[in-house]
N, C-alpha and C positions, 0 to 999 in steps of 0.2 A: 537592184543592181547586183552583180555577178561577183563582186568583190569578198572576200572572206569576213563576216561578222557584220556586213552591211547590207545583206539581202534586202532588208525592210526599207532602206534609205531611199526615196526616190524624188527628183525634184519636183517642185509643187508649191503653190502660196501656201498652202497649209503646213508644209513640212520643211520649208526653209528654215525656220529657226533651231530645229534639232541639232542638225551639225554644226551648226554656228555657236550654240551654247557650249559645245565641247571643244570646237576649235578655236573659239574667241581667246581666251587665256594664253594660247600658244601664238595666234598670228598678233595678238597686242603688244607682245614682247618682239616678236620676229619681223612685223614689218617697218619699224621705224630705223631698224639695223641695215635695211636694202639702200644701195645707192640710188635706186631709182624711186625712192619713196619721198613724195613731194613736201610731206610736213613734218621734218626733223625738228622744226623748232616749235612746234604745237603738241602737246599730248593728245594720244589717241583718245578721246572722250565715250565713242561708241564705235561697234564693229558690227555693221549688218549686212547679211548677204543677200545680193539681188539677184543672183542665179547661179544655177548649179547643174552640171551637164557630164553624165559619164562619158569622156572620149573613148576609152577603152578600158578592158579590166585593169584596175589598178591607178587609174588615171583620173583625176575630178578636174573639171575645168570650173573655175569660179570667177565671178565678177562681185568684190566686195566693195561696200561703201565704208570709208573709214572717215569717221565725223571727228572735227576739232572744234573747241572751243575759240569763237571768234578772237583774232588779236587786232586791237585796234591800232590804227595807222591812219596817216595825214589825209590818205584818200579813202577812208572807211575801213571797216573789218575784211579781214582777210575772207576768202571764202570759206565756208563751214565744213568741207569735207571733200572727199575726191572719190572717184570709184577705179578702182584698180583689177587688173586681170591677173587672177594665181592658177597655175597649173600644178597640181598637187599629187605627188604620187602617194598611195598609201599600201602599205606592206605590214606583216606581222614582222618579217625579219628580213629589214632593208640592208644590201649591201655595205660593209664598212667602209666601202671606196666613195660613199657619198658624201661623207666627211660635212665640210661646211654646208652642204645642202639640205641637211637636217634641220625638221623643226622642233619636233618634239614627239612624244608618245601622249596619245589622246588617253586621259584617265576615265572619262564616263562619256555617256552617251551613246548614239548608234554607231561612232568608232571607236569605242572603247576599247583599249588593247594593241591598237594599232599604231604605226609609227608614219608621220606625215613627213614629206620633204618637197623640196623644190624641185619638179618631174624634168625641169629643162635640164638638170644636171646628170640625168638619167639618160645613157645612150639609147637603152630599150625603147624609152618613153620619146627620145627623140626621133628616133626611126619612125616608130608609130605615127608621130605627128605629120611627118613627110609623108608618108603614106597616105593619111588624110588628105594632105594637099593634092597629092598625085592624081586622086580619084575624085571628081566632083561628089557632093552628097550633101544632107544634113545629118546633124546630131543634136537634136531638141533645138533650140533655137539658133544654133551655131550652122553656118552655111560655108562649106569648101568651094572654091571656084579656082580655076586655070585657063591659061590661053590655051586654047585646043589645038595650035599651031606649033605649041612646045611640048617636046615629051619629056619629063623628067624620070631618069632611070631610078629603079629600086636598089637598095643597098649601100647607099652611100654613106660613109661612116661620118655620124655628126662630132662636133666640138663645140663648145660654148666658149665665146669670146669674153675676155675679163675686162675690155677696155669700156664695154658701154655704161652709161651714166644713165640716161633716163629711160630705155628701153633694155631688152635682151636679145642677143643675136646667135644664132645657130648657123655656123658654116658646114655645109655638106661636100663632102669628098672634094674640097677646095674648088669646088665647081657652082653651088648655089649659095646663097645667105639669106636666112629667116630672120627679118626682124620681129619680134612679139612685141607689141605696145603694152606698156605695162600701166598709165595713166589713161583712164579711157573717156572719151567726151563723145558725146552724140554727134554722129556726122561721118562723113566720108573723110577718111583721114588723107591730109595733102600727099603722104609719102606713097598712097596708093593712087590718089586721081592725077597727081600732076607727072611722074614719069610717062604714065600710061598715054596721057594727051602729048607729051611731048613727042613720044617715040611715033605717034599717029602724024605727027608733024614734020617726021624724016629727020629729026635732031638726034645725034648718034651721041650727045655727052652726057647721057643717062642710062642707066643699067635699066632695060623695061621689065615691067611685072610678069611673074611667070605663073606665079599662083597666089592665092590670097584667102583669109577667111574672116567672116563678118558675123554679127549677131543682130536679132532683132529682137532681143529683151534683154533687159527691161527698156531698151531704146536701140536703135540702130546705129551701129558703130563699126569699124574696121577695127580688127584686133591683130591681123599679122599681115605682112607681105614677103613674097619669096622672089628673089631676083638672081641673075645671074652674079657670079663672085669674082671680082677682078683679081686672080691669085699672084701677079706678078705687079701689082700696083703699090704704089706709095703714097701716102698720105702727104698733101702740100707742106702740114706744120713738120713733118718728120724730115722732109727735103730739104726745108727752108733752114732748119737746125743743122742738118749736116753741112750744108753751104757757108754757115756762118762760122761752124767748127775748123772746116777745112780753109777759112779766107777767101772763099770764093763767091763769084758775082752770082747772082741771081736774077739777073734783070731779063735776059731771055727768056727763062721760065716764066717770070711775071707777067712779061707782056703777052704770051701766049694765053696766059691764065686770063687775063683782060679780056681776049678775043673769044676765048671759051664761054666767059659770063656773059657777053654780047649775044653769043649765038644762043644761048639758054633764054635770055631776056627775048629777043626778037621771036622765039619760038613760042614762048609764054604768051606774047603779045597777039600771036596767031591764033594760039589756041583758045585762050580766054577774052571774054569781052574787055576792052580798053576804055577807061573812064577819061573824063577830062583832067586837065593838067591839075595839079594837087591843090587842095585848097589851104594855101601856106599859113591864113589866119588862124584857122582850127588847128593843123598841125603844130603852129608856135605854140598855141595855149595848153595843149597836150604835153609837149615837151617841157615846157614850163613847169605844169603839174608835177610831172615825174622828177624833175629837179628839186622841188620844194620837198618832195616826199623823201628823195634821197638824202636831200642834207638833213632833213630832221632826225634819219638813222644815222647818217655818219657824219658826225660832227666837221670831220676834217674837209668836208666840203663846203661848210659855209662860209669862209673868206673869198671864195671864188664864185659865188653866185651871183654877184652883182656882174660880172664880167661873161659869165655863161650864159646870163640872159639876154645879154645883147646880141649873142649868136641866133638866140631865137626870135627876138623882136625884128631881127633884120630880116627875117622870111617873109614880112608882111611889106616888104618894098621890093625884094628881090626878083628875078625873073622865077616865074611859076615852076619851067623845068619841064620836062618830058612827062606825058600822060601816064597818070596810075595806072596800074597793071597788076596781075599778079606775079609775084616776085619769090625768091628762095626764103627770106624771112630770117635767116640766121646764118649767113655767109662768111666763112671765115677759112682758113687754111685747114683745119681740120675735116672739111665738108667736101673738099675735093681730092681727087686720086689723079695719079700722073701713070700711065700704062703705055708703056713706049713712048712716042714722042707726042702723046694726046693726054689732054686734061679732060676728067669726067666730074661731074657734079652729082652729090649724093645727100642724101637725109634732108628730102624737102618737107619734113615735118614741122619747120619753123620752131619758134621757142615754146617747148611743151607747156610752160608756165601761162602764156598766153590763152584765152581763149578759141576754141576752134573755128569759130566765127569770124575772128579778128583775123588768124592766121590764113583763112581761105578768101580775105577780101584783097580788093586793089590798094597798092601803095605807090611810092614813087621807085623807081628802080635806083635812085642815088641812095637808098637804106643800105640796099646790098652793098653796092660799091663801097660806102663807107664803113660795113662790117669789115671787108676785106682788106682794107686802108689801115685799120686799127689790128689786124691780125698781125702784118707786117711790122709794125711797132712793137708788139707784144713776141714777135720771135726775135727781134733786134734786142731785146732787154733781158733774154736768156743767159746771155754770157757776158762778163766784164772783162774788160770795160765795155759800155754800151756801145752800139754801132750805128747812132741815128743817120749817118751818111746813106749806111747800107739800106736802112728802111726807106729814106727819101729817095733813092733811086728805083727801089722795089714801087714805090708808090707812081713815080713818074712813067715806070716803063708799063706798069698795069694799065693806068687809064690811058695811056697812049695805045695800047693793046686794044682796049676796048673800043675807043674813039675810032679806030680805024675799021672795026667792023660794024659797031653800032648807028655810025654817022653823025654822032654828037659827043662833044668832050668834057667830060665831068669836071675838067679842070676850069672850064669856061664857066661852071655854074658854082662858082665859088661861095656865095650866100647860101645855098641849098646843101652844099657838100659839108661846109662848115657846120650848120646847123645838125646834119644826121650825123656827122661824126661825134659832136660834142653830145648829141643824144645817147649814141651807143657807149662813150665812155663813161657817161653818167650810171648807167646800166651796169656797166662793168664794176665801177666803184661799190655799187649797192650789193652786187654778187661777191666780189672778193670780199667785202668786209664781212659778209654773212657766212662765206664758206672756204676762202682761202686768204685770210688776214695777211700771209707773207707776200702774196701778190699784189696787194693795195698799192705799192708804189708805182706799178706799172701803170695803170689808169690815170693814178694821181699825177704823174707827170704829163700826161697829155691834158689834162683838166688845167694843169698851169699854163702849159703852151697856147690851149685854146681860149683860155680866159683872158690872159693878158696878151698876147699878139695876134690872135685868132688866126695864124696860118694852119 
């Protein structure tokens, strides 16, 4: 390598342990403090280097395995570890402006005496990363590709967004946005696969991939995707909260959003194989299992379990509903953008905690619809007094807009919609209990409604 004091360090199976021995102490402390690190509730028991590549002088690309002690749960032990993507800057004298990006100074090993930091916070490294994406090619096991019909200009000023949770995003000159995936799983990431397929179907509701990079070692996986940045767009969550604060109606926007969701679902059904109508018995069993596991972890759920089980049991006798197909997988108001008078759908990665195979498989489109309906409820509970009527009108308008475009009405699939909304609310209860206890009353209100009245 060409970096100072690291000339003898080269990626290779016999040398990977050497830099990890010196970096391990720093990363073991730094990783759990990152918002995108999935194992915050489990101690890191081991840290292994799976791949290391010098992207350019002063920047290392790493794939590391963070091992955890399995935590028993009703569904079995949680996964023993995860693979994470790191881009590490290495300098003798880093800029003080890097601040919170600093990881620490290496004390021994091949990187001894050098300071390591998160390179995505470094404008120079961010610009060099864009240059790699602009010009297709390889670096070790990494491959950089781009759409030959799209020319990305050089010299765009980068800025790192602060709002990301499970990944990191860089905006370049307010023209493009690069999502760098942090938790890496084998296979093609849906956030590359799905938008590309939708654009080929002529669907204008998604920003098309412009460039991307992948790895073939230690397995084939997507690492990042560059797309156009909708600079004048506002996300649906922000727009909904502004409407609530101003006392404004949101039904026109909700109806248009329902139509946009249907457009995406129709394009997905054309782009990917469509399955048979959902196997409701198997779906009901999986939902019930998730409910029992969540109630074991969140005692507040336990009084409502009998009522909630009826929502899932009803699946075995209700209409099977529309065929299973590729869907968004994690649709809510934060995953949609409004630019001008148009709605766009983003972030097709699905729930990052789910296995990639599950996120790429077919599901009922009702699952996406239920996620958006729950999001209207979340928005309505952000201000006091709560506005249940506002949420109800938005739900009706959204379903009406969807029905007008899709040719079938979600409201007429009451059993399906109740089951999927209940399953989503159970997921929300578990998430809030673990990460945002102050928000737990929001999904618990829905749990009470769905368990007692079933509406």
